[in-house]
C-alpha positions as CSV (number, residue, x, y, z in Angstrom):
1,V,-9.5,48.3,4.4
2,A,-7.4,47.7,1.3
3,A,-5.2,45.3,3.2
4,R,-8.2,43.4,4.5
5,L,-9.7,43.2,1.0
6,A,-6.4,42.0,-0.5
7,T,-6.2,39.3,2.2
8,L,-9.7,38.3,1.5
9,A,-9.0,38.1,-2.3
10,I,-5.9,35.9,-1.6
11,E,-7.9,33.6,0.7
12,T,-10.8,33.3,-1.8
13,R,-8.3,32.4,-4.6
14,R,-6.7,29.8,-2.4
15,L,-10.1,28.3,-1.5
16,Y,-11.1,28.2,-5.2
17,S,-7.9,26.5,-6.3
18,D,-8.3,24.0,-3.4
19,L,-11.8,23.3,-4.6
20,V,-10.7,22.8,-8.2
21,H,-7.9,20.5,-7.0
22,R,-10.4,18.4,-4.9
23,S,-12.8,18.2,-7.8
24,E,-10.1,16.8,-10.1
25,F,-7.7,14.8,-7.9
26,D,-8.2,11.7,-5.7
27,L,-7.9,12.7,-2.0
28,L,-6.0,9.5,-1.0
29,T,-3.4,9.1,-3.8
30,D,-3.4,12.7,-5.1
31,M,-3.6,11.3,-8.7
32,H,-6.3,12.5,-11.1
33,N,-9.8,11.2,-10.4
34,R,-12.4,9.8,-12.8
35,F,-13.9,13.2,-13.5
36,S,-10.5,14.5,-14.5
37,L,-9.7,11.5,-16.6
38,D,-13.1,11.8,-18.5
39,K,-12.3,15.5,-19.2
40,H,-8.8,14.8,-20.5
41,L,-10.1,11.9,-22.6
42,E,-12.8,14.0,-24.3
43,T,-10.2,16.7,-25.0
44,M,-7.8,14.1,-26.5
45,I,-10.5,12.6,-28.7
46,V,-11.4,16.0,-30.1
47,S,-7.7,16.8,-30.7
48,A,-6.9,13.3,-32.2
49,R,-9.9,13.7,-34.6
50,T,-8.7,16.9,-36.1
51,R,-5.1,15.7,-36.6
52,A,-5.8,12.0,-37.3
53,G,-3.8,11.1,-34.1
54,V,-3.4,7.9,-32.2
55,F,-3.4,7.6,-28.4
56,G,-3.7,4.8,-25.8
57,L,-5.8,4.2,-22.7
58,I,-4.6,1.6,-20.1
59,Y,-6.9,0.1,-17.5
60,V,-5.3,-1.3,-14.3
61,D,-7.2,-3.4,-11.7
62,L,-5.3,-4.5,-8.6
63,D,-5.5,-8.3,-8.0
64,E,-6.9,-9.6,-4.6
65,F,-7.1,-6.0,-3.2
66,K,-10.1,-7.0,-1.0
67,Q,-7.8,-9.5,0.8
68,V,-5.4,-6.7,1.7
69,N,-8.1,-4.8,3.5
70,D,-9.5,-8.0,5.1
71,V,-6.2,-9.3,6.3
72,Y,-4.3,-6.1,7.2
73,G,-7.1,-3.6,7.7
74,H,-8.1,-0.5,5.8
75,H,-5.2,1.6,7.0
76,V,-2.6,-0.7,5.4
77,G,-4.9,-1.0,2.3
78,D,-4.8,2.8,2.0
79,L,-1.0,2.9,2.3
80,Y,-0.8,0.2,-0.3
81,L,-2.9,2.2,-2.7
82,Q,-0.7,5.2,-2.2
83,E,2.4,3.2,-2.8
84,V,0.9,1.6,-5.9
85,A,-0.1,5.0,-7.3
86,L,3.5,6.4,-6.8
87,R,5.1,3.3,-8.3
88,M,2.9,3.3,-11.4
89,K,3.4,7.0,-11.9
90,R,7.1,6.4,-12.1
91,Q,6.5,4.0,-15.0
92,L,4.9,6.7,-17.1
93,R,6.5,9.4,-19.3
94,T,6.1,13.1,-19.1
95,G,2.7,14.0,-20.6
96,D,1.1,10.6,-19.6
97,L,-1.7,10.9,-17.1
98,L,-2.5,8.5,-14.2
99,A,-5.9,8.5,-12.6
100,R,-7.6,6.5,-9.8
101,L,-11.0,5.6,-11.0
102,G,-12.1,4.5,-7.5
103,G,-11.5,1.5,-5.3
104,D,-8.7,-0.6,-6.7
105,E,-9.0,0.6,-10.3
106,F,-6.6,3.0,-12.1
107,A,-6.3,4.2,-15.7
108,A,-3.4,5.8,-17.6
109,L,-3.8,8.0,-20.7
110,V,-0.9,7.8,-23.2
111,P,-1.3,10.9,-25.4
112,T,1.8,10.2,-27.7
113,A,1.7,6.8,-29.2
114,R,2.7,5.8,-32.7
115,N,1.1,2.4,-32.6
116,C,-0.2,-0.4,-30.4
117,A,3.4,-1.5,-29.4
118,D,4.1,1.9,-27.8
119,V,1.0,1.5,-25.5
120,E,1.7,-2.1,-24.8
121,E,5.2,-1.3,-23.6
122,I,3.9,1.1,-21.0
123,A,1.1,-1.4,-20.0
124,L,3.8,-4.0,-19.4
125,R,5.9,-1.6,-17.4
126,L,2.8,-0.9,-15.2
127,E,2.2,-4.7,-14.8
128,H,5.9,-5.5,-14.0
129,C,6.3,-2.7,-11.4
130,F,4.3,-4.9,-9.0
131,K,7.0,-7.6,-9.0
132,V,9.0,-6.0,-6.2
133,P,7.2,-6.5,-2.9
134,F,5.6,-3.5,-1.1
135,A,6.9,-2.8,2.4
136,M,4.7,-0.6,4.7
137,D,3.8,-0.3,8.3
138,G,5.9,-3.4,9.2
139,Y,4.2,-5.6,6.6
140,V,5.5,-6.9,3.3
141,L,2.8,-7.3,0.6
142,H,3.2,-9.1,-2.7
143,G,1.0,-7.2,-5.0
144,A,-0.2,-7.8,-8.6
145,A,-2.4,-6.2,-11.1
146,S,-4.3,-7.1,-14.3
147,V,-3.7,-4.6,-17.1
148,G,-5.6,-4.1,-20.4
149,F,-5.4,-1.3,-23.0
150,A,-7.2,0.2,-25.9
151,L,-6.0,2.3,-28.8
152,Y,-7.8,5.3,-30.4
153,P,-9.3,5.0,-33.0
154,E,-8.6,1.3,-33.6
155,D,-10.5,0.0,-30.5
156,G,-12.9,2.8,-30.1
157,S,-13.5,6.4,-31.3
158,T,-15.7,7.6,-28.4
159,K,-15.0,8.0,-24.7
160,N,-17.3,5.2,-23.7
161,S,-16.2,2.8,-26.4
162,L,-12.5,3.3,-25.5
163,L,-13.2,2.9,-21.8
164,S,-15.2,-0.3,-22.5
165,A,-12.5,-1.7,-24.8
166,A,-9.7,-1.1,-22.2
167,D,-11.9,-2.5,-19.4
168,A,-12.7,-5.6,-21.4
169,A,-9.0,-6.2,-22.3
170,M,-8.2,-6.0,-18.6
171,Y,-10.9,-8.5,-17.6
172,V,-9.6,-11.0,-20.3
173,E,-6.1,-10.7,-18.6
174,K,-7.6,-11.2,-15.1
175,Y,-9.6,-14.2,-16.3
176,T,-6.6,-15.8,-18.1
177,K,-4.5,-15.4,-14.9
178,R,-7.2,-16.9,-12.8
179,Q,-7.6,-19.9,-15.1
180,S,-3.8,-20.4,-15.2
181,R,-3.6,-20.3,-11.3
182,E,-6.5,-22.8,-11.1
183,E,-4.8,-25.2,-13.6
184,S,-1.5,-25.0,-11.7
185,A,-3.3,-25.7,-8.4
186,S,-5.2,-28.7,-9.9
187,S,-2.1,-30.2,-11.5
188,A,-0.1,-29.7,-8.2
189,H,-3.0,-31.4,-6.4
190,A,-2.9,-34.3,-9.0
191,D,0.8,-34.7,-8.3
192,L,0.1,-35.2,-4.7
193,L,-2.5,-38.0,-5.3
194,P,-1.2,-41.6,-4.9
195,N,-0.3,-43.1,-8.3
196,D,-2.6,-46.0,-9.0
197,R,-0.6,-48.6,-10.8
198,S,-3.2,-51.4,-10.7
């Protein structure tokens, strides 16, 4: 009986820790999920308030991810997300936290930052890690991401205001890139037009 109870206790503990893991980690990428990010963010705000600390929040949105699913299928799309998550995690320092917010959106928490430049450096590392193509399942994908960041308390002193500020900065970056692509395409198109000398 004692052995059976011990086995049951071990199994119950294993199930509990598995449930905790599932509640805080994304099943596809095994990175923290939105719930976990929110929890860590709230803890960091409380801690930063008491010691007048500074920290950063980085938002990452994959460019043209829908096309990956449409062209290559969801299996390759999932593999791409897993590779992206691993590659971005390698850009972070010990103590930084990467979370998948859902779909093609990720966020990184940077707990130790002296100023804006510290967070910007990590944001640039995350953006630049997409420059090397992704090889998976016989395909080579050229990925890219739009990245924006916010600094506590400069850009927001609450969870929602920080998330909104980082999200808005990311969308500015996405819009700027789109405008730049459209201008390049229209100028290339103009170069192809016959030159009217009359």
